[in-house]
N, C-alpha and C positions, 0 to 999 in steps of 0.2 A: 504494500500500500504506500502510495506517495503522500507525504505529509504536506506538500505545498498547497494543494487545494483546501485542506483542512485549516492550515494557517491563514490562508486568504479569507476563508469563511469567518474565522474567529476575528480577524482584523476588521472585516466589514461589520460584523455584529457589534464589536466594541465601539467603532466609529459611530454607528447608528445610535448606540446607547448614549454616548457622550453628547451627540447632537440633539438628543431628545426625541428622535424619530422612533426609537424602540423603547418600550417600558418593561421589557422582559429580561429577567436575570439569565445570563448565558450559562450559569451553573445549574440552577434548579428549575427555571422556567416561571417562577413567580414574579409578581410585580415588584419593581424596585422603587426606592424613595430617592428623590433628588434633594440633597442636603443644602442648606443656605450657603455654606462655604464653597459650593460647587462640586462636592463629591457625590457619589452615587452609592447607595447601600441597599442590600437585600435583607429585610428583616427575617425572612424565612431561613436562609442558609448562612447568613452572616458575611457573605462575600461583599467586597466593596471596591470602589475605584476612586482614586484621588485624581481629579481632572487636572489640577495644576502639575502633578508629577508626570503626566503624560505629554506635557507640552515640550519637554526637553528629553533628549536621549539619556539613558542611564550612564553615569560615569564609568569608564573602563578602569578597573584596577587589576593589577597583576600581583598575585601572591606567590610566595615560595621563592627559592633560590636556584632551582634546577634549571639548567639551560635546555634549549630545544633539542639538543642531541642526546639528552638523558644523563649527562654528567652531573655529578653533585659536588 
């Protein structure tokens, strides 16, 4: 199974949720609540989405000291 179509579907669902086009939780299918601070929360399963955090890509951090060749 190719995960690309699944990832695109999830991406489209999350964009629709953030834009307010969809009111359905992508995890459990229940209605979500739009919070005053801009977040989205599902009272049924507890999942949430912080809209401000999605505006910027996550910072890339590299942990560990091993090199790419596997030397330590």
